N, C-alpha and C positions, 0 to 999 in steps of 0.2 A: 615117070609122070611127064606128060607133055605140058607145054606152056598154058594151053587153054584150061586144062584141069587145075593147074596151080592157081591161075587167076581166079577161077570160080570158087576156090576155097577161101579166098580173102574176103574180108568184110566189104560192104558196099563202099564205105568211106575210103578204104585203102585202094579199091578198084578205081574210084573216082580220081584219087590223087595220082595214081600211076597212069591212068588214061590222059589226064591233063598234062602231066610231065612228058609223056610220050609224044604229045602234040606240041611240045615246047612252049606251052603257055604258062605264064606266072599265074598265081592265084588271083592277083589283081586284074590282069588282062582277061582272064576267064570270067571273072565276075562282071566285068564291063561288057564283054561280048554277050553274055547271057542276060544282061540287064538285071542283075541280082546283087544284093548287098554282099560285100566281102565277108562279113561275119556269118552270113547264112552258108556260103560255100565252105567256110572253115568248120562250121557245125556239121555239115554233111561229111566232110573229109575226116573229121574226128569222131564220127558215128554218134554224135549228140542228137542229131535230127535226121530223119529220113524223108527225102523228097517225094512228092506225089508223082504219079505216072506222067502227067503232062509236063512236069518240071524235068523229069528224066529225059523225055522226048526232046525237050528244048536243049538240054545239055548235050544229048547225043548228036545233034546237028553239028556241033563244033568238035566233037570227039570221035567222029567217024563210027558212030554206033557201037561204042565199046562198053557201054554200061548196061547191066542187066536190069530188068524190071522187077519190082518187088513181087514176091510170091504170095 
């Protein structure tokens, strides 16, 4: 299994967490960059909430387009 297939089998929250860590951002730094509350990013990473498409677009600006859009 190649790395892209492995990543696509992960939950959105896990993909967000890995993308953020790959870019060497702490969750606090990332929330500030995106102008979002820390708790909301935590909810996304823990799969408690799912962001809207426009929010994913905003996060992708800082994560080098690593996040998938909701289906």
